[in-house]
N, C-alpha and C positions, 0 to 999 in steps of 0.2 A: 503495499499498500504506500501510495506517495505520502510525504508529509504532510503536504496540503490537506489531503483527504483526513487525515489522522486530526488536524487541526480543528476542520469542521465539527468535529465530537466533541471536540473542549471549549463548553462556553467560557468566553472572554480571551482565548487563545490569540496569540499575534505571532504570525511566520517573521520573525527577524533573519532568517539564511537560507537558502536553495531548500524552495519549496516543495521541488521537481522530485527530490532525493527519496530513493526507494528504500521501505523499511520490512523488514523480515519479522523483528519482534521487538518487544516492550520488558526491558529489565530495568531494576532500580538498585543492583547490587554491580559495582564495576569490575567484582572479582567473575564476575559470571560472562562478561560482555564478550560478544564475537561478533563474525563479519555482519554487519548491516543491520545489526540492533541499534534500537531507539532508547537511549540512558536517560531516565527521568532522576532527578537532582534532589532528593528530598531531604529539607533540614531538620534532622532528626532531635533527640534531647542532648548526644552527647557526641554529634558530626553534622557538619554538613553535606551534602551529598555535593553542592559543586564543587567542593576542592578534592572531589574523585572524579570530576569529566573527565581530563587528561587521561586518566589512567582509562578508563573504561574505552576513549577513543583511542588510545595505545592498544588494546585488545582488538579492534575492531569497530567499535560502533562509527556510526556514520550519523548520528543526531543528537542533541541535547534538547531536553524538557526542562525549563528552570525557571523561577519566580522574577528572574532579572537578568538579564541581558550577560552574556560570560563573554569576556573577553582572553581566553585560553591560548593565541596566538594558532592555531591551527581551523582551516578553514571546512568547517561541515555547519550541518543545517540544525537550526536552533527554535525552537517555540517558548517564547513569553508566556508561562502563564498566572493565572490568579493565585491556584493551589496547585502544588506539584504532588500532592498527596492524591489530590479529586481527581488530578489529570492522569494519575498512574493506571487507576481504574479505567477510566475513560478510553484512554488511548489502547488500550490491550483489548478493552471490549468490541472497540473499533476493527482493531488489526484481527480480530477474532471471529469477525462476522456476529457480534452481539449475541452471544450463545443463550444469557438468559433471556433474551425475547422468544427463543424458540423452547422454553421450558415453562410449565409451572412451578413457581418457585415459591417454598416455602422459608421464612426465616424464624428462628426460634430464639428469645433471647430472655434473660434472668439472672437470677443469680445463682439459683439450684435446679436443677433436674432438665437444666436445658437441652444434654448429652441423651436422658433416656429419654426427653420426650420427643428429640428429634429421632432417635430410634424406632418408638411408637407408632411416630405419623408417618414415618415411611411405611411400616408394618401395615397399619391400615391403608395406604393409599396400594399397596402390592397387594395386599388381600381384596383390593377393589379392581383389578384385574389390569394396574398400569405397570409401565415399566419404570422404575425409581431407584433414584440412587441419594444418597446421602453424603454430606461432610459434618463430622463430629471431632471433637477433643479426640476422639478412640481411633476413626479409622473415617475411611472411604471406602462406600460400597457404591457398586453399578451394579445391579441386580444381585445375583447372589454372589458373585465375585467380589471379596473383603481384603483389604489390606490396611495395612497401623496407618496412621495420618503422620505424615513423613514433614512435617512444617514445623514440629515442636512448638506449635502453638494452639489454639483454639481456631480461629479465623486465619485462614491465610494472609500472608500478605495481597494486594488486591491484582497485580498482574498472576501471580500465582492463582491465585483464586480463579480468575476468568479463564486460564489453562485448563484448570481442571473442571470446571463449566461446559469448557469445549471437546473436552475429553466423554462429558455425560452425554452431551449430544451426538457427537460420533459414534457413540455404543448404542444410540437408541431409545437413551431416555428421555420418558415425557413427565417427569413429576424429580424435582429434586427440593432434598431437605438440607438447610444449611445451619446449621449451628452459630448463633452470631455473638460475640460478646461484645461489651462493652467498651472495650477498647479499640475492637474494630470499627464499632460506629463512630465513636471519636477520631479516630484515625486514618477515616476512610476507607478502609479496607474492602469495603462492600460498595467504592463508588463503581459504577454501570453496570449494576446490577439492577433487575426489573421485580421486584417483588408482588407476587399476587395474594399472599398472605405473611401477616405478623403475629406471632402470639407470643406471650408476654407469660413467665411462669411464675417468678415472686420476686422481691427485692429486698435484700437485706446487708447490713453492713459490709462492706468488702470494698475494695480496691480504691478506699478511702486517699489513699497516700497518691493516688494517681487523680482522681476526681474532684478530691476536694470536702465536698460535702454530699449529702443524701440527695438533695434536690439536685446538685450538677449528675448524680451517678444516673440519676432516675432521666434528667434530661437527654443522657447520651444512648441510654434504654431506648426513651421514645423517639429518638432518629429514625429507627426501624418503621415506625409506623409511619412516619411524616413520609417517607419515601414509598407510599402506597399509592403517590399520585402522580408520581413520574410518569412521562407521556411512554406510550406501548402500544404495539399494533396486537397483543393478546388478546383473545376475546373472554379472557376467562374473568368471573366476577371476583373481584378485590373483597378484603375482608381483613379486619383487627379481631385477635382471639385474646382475652384476658381474665385472669384469674381473681374473681371478684372478691373473694376474701383478703388479697393482698390490696391496702389502700392507693399504692401507689398506682392500681390500675387505672385510677382517674386522670392522672399524667400520660399514660398511655393513650388513654379516650380521647382527651385534648388534644394531643398530637394526630389522630389519625381524620382524614378526609374520608373515610369510608366507613361503611357499617360494622357493629359490634357486636361478635357472639362472647357470650361470657359462659364461667363455668365456676364452680364453686363446690364447697361442701356445708358452709354456713350460711351463706349469705343467697339470697334469692336470686337464680341465673338461669342462663339458657338450658344448661345442661348441668345435671347435677348426681349424685351417687346418693343414696339409700340402703339401708341393710348393710353396711359395712361386716363385713365376717372377717378379721386379721387372722390367717393361721401360719401356724408354723414354714408350710410348702406352696401357699397360695392365701391369693385373696377374693373375696366373692363380695360383689354389690350389686345392685340394681342400680342402670344406667336411668336416667329420667330425662327426657327432651319434650320440647314440644309436637313432636312427630312420634312420640312413642316412646317404649320402654324396654329394657332390654336385660337380662342376666347376664352379668359379664363374671367369669374367672378366668383369673390372671395367675401366671406363676410368678408376675414380681410382687416382693412382700412389701408391706406398710401402708401405711397410711399418705404418706408422700407419694407413693408410686400412684396412689388413687387419682390424687392431683394430677399427677402425668397423663394416666388413661381418660380423666375429663379434657385435658386439653385436645389430646387427639380425637375424640369423641365429638369437640366442638368444630374442629375443622371438618370433619363428616358432615355435620349438619349443616355447617355452611357450604356445603359444596355437593350437598343431596345426596351423600352416598350411604347407603343402605344400615341402620345400626348392626343387620347380621356381620358385617364386615369388621364392625368394630368387635364382636364377639369373636369372630374367628381368628383373628389377627390376636387379641386376647389369650388364645387358647394355646397356642404356638410359638409367643415370641417370649423369648427370655432377656434378661436383663443383659445392659451390654457389660462389657470387661472390666471389672474393679468394683463393681457395682453390686452392694451383698452380693458377693462371689462367695460362695464356699468352697473351702478348702478341703478337699476330702481324700484321707490316706489311711482310714481303717480307724483313725483314732477314734475313743467314746466319748469325745467335746467335740463340739463346734466351734471350729475356726473360719472368720467373715473377714475379708478384706474390700474394705469401701474407702470411697473416695472423699470422704466428707471431711472438707478442709476448713468450712465456717461453722461459725457457734451454729445458726440456723441447722445447716445437714448434720452436725454430728449429734445434737440433740432428735432430728427425726429419727436417724439409725440405732440410736442408743434407745429410744421409745420404742423402736421396732422388735430390736432382742430382746428386751426388758420382758416383752408378753411372747417370747418362745419358748422359753422353758423355765425352769424352777430352780436352775442350779446357778453360780456366782459368776458375773459379767466381768471380765478383766478388758483393758486396753490398753495399747500403744499407741501414740499417737505425738507429733509435734508441728510446729507450725513453720512456715517457710519465710526465710528472709525476704528482704524489701515489699513486703505487703503490709498492712493495713497492723500495726502494734497493738490497736485498742483490742482489738481482738482475742489477743493472749490470753489476757487475766479470764475472760468470761468463759473462752476453752477451758482452762482449768479449772473453772466452777463447775461448768457441765459434767467434768469428768469425775469430780468428787462427788457429784449429788447423784451421778447416774451408774456408776460401777463400783464395785467392792476395792477393787486393788485396780490400779493404771501406773504406767511408765512414761512419764515423757522424755521423750528421746528426740532425733534429728529428722527433719524433713525439709530439703531444699535451701540448706543456710542461705546459700549463695555466699556475699559478702560479707555475713552478720557474723557473730559468734555463735555456735549453737547454746555455748554453757549460759549466755547471756537469754536469751531467746527461752529458756528452759527457765531461767530464772522466774520469769515476767508470767510464766504459764503458772508456775506454782504459787506467785502471789494471790491468784484468784482463789485456786485450790485452799489457798491458807484463810483466806477471807471467810468461809463457810467451815471453818474447823478441822480440814484435812491435817494430818501428819505424814511428814516424811518419815518413811518405812514403816510407818503402820496402813495409811492409807494410801501410799502412793510413794514412788521413788524417781530418781532421776538416773536415766542411763544412755548416755548418747551413743554410745555405739547401737546401732538400731539393731544389728543380727540379735546382740547378747540379750537386748532387752525383748525382742521375739520369742528367744530361747526361754528363757529366765521364766516367761509364763506360758508357754508351752509343757513347760516341764511342771508346773503348778499348778496347771488344770486337771480335775480331774472329771470323772464321769458324769454328764449333764452339765455341763459348765461352757460356757462360749468365752471364748478371747477374739476381741475384734481388733481386727490391723486398721487403722484410719489415717486416710488423708493422701496416701500415694494410688490407692486403687489400681488402674490400667496402667502406671508409669514405669517403665523400662530404666528410668536413671536417676542418679540423685546431683542436684546441682550445688556444688562445693567452690567457691572461688569463682575461678574461671574455668574448671571442669566442670564434664559431664559424665559422670562417675556412674557403669553398670549397675542398677539397683530394680530389682522386683519383688515386691512384699510377697506377689503368689509363690516365686521361685524361691526363694530364702526359707518362707514356712515350709513347704513341701520337701525344701533340703531337710531342715530341724525335724519335720514329723519323721522322715525315715532314718536321720541318724537317731532317733527316740524309737524305731523298731515297728512301726510302721506302715503299711505297705500302701500301694493304690486300691 
């Protein structure tokens, strides 16, 4: 595509040089540059992409997009744009043939439940006979072909996202479900996407180190709903879907230019669940909608997963999908990896790995597990560095109130001292009367922490490993160290003499 044609797709773009130059790919990382590439110079938190423009050109890039005209001493194509971040998605979308215009695209946002809700919506659409793709924190799925998310973040950078959507289109996908983080919305990673439905799960204090306030956090989420008025050639009806039990739903509704379908357990909503039966191996409830009722039996456990199913059912209602398809999907769909995942190696106690890394998520997971048996509940968890430190004491309080004994350990400390993080968590436990070595311990070696509780567990007990979920690495300093709670727990159970 010629640079001038790409410029047309970017509102406010000005061609500074060589409008007729041919571009083959859009990139944002100068280290990935190759012949024919268009390098978008993004001004990041730690570096200015303009400083790497010459490096990209030396690797073969033929044009630059930036927010100011660059004098780099090399005669290449240049576009000057109001926002390089936004232009990255818009340019990539244009070059790749506007892939989101060829998909019925659902975006799912919220603090907790995004990944599971993304998977459940995809399952309902598949049950309705659609060819479905999904992009979540955990994986990328094209029909039945699933591979791990390779991007290291919930929502890929804009150009990578457009390439992923183009791959879905090429594979014959009709509907795509995309997990959308607040960072992705604030940093325009979904620029160039045309959404047909926006789903809001809930909002709780998280990422306030980035957003500053809950109001700003909510406004970032609401951007997804605001995108529902973007121009499109698609004929699908558009809708917003909100959790009516969460007060921040009003922020989403206020931002939405299209109709809203609500769901909830406590607030009168379009889609509700009654007669909940939360069992150790399944969940049963009656789905209630204006178009009828249906008995649902889900393989997912816990009240929080009822909310996730209600979100999927709300989308089915809005798009006139038979409720039987929701029931069918519920019968066959398992939780994503690392979400209340049982580790079964023949041991006489339950070992569960869960991604719960926020107070709201940990409270929900502990509540679910407390109802699954009469034995003791043990917990290993930590808190990641470079995240909202105000959550750390609250996590300690929840652990103290919700378990018989817990160990504070390490979880992605990045550039923070794990011992200091553990101390901040412990303060919350001590406030509610927990005593070290009686009610909890601190063991920063996560393998040793897990081993300690697995040795301590007796028949009927439950050991929860929280915070890492599906992840396969630990971020320590500037290193990414291989780590998997699932693998480590399985290895320790084998060492203790339990088989698969």
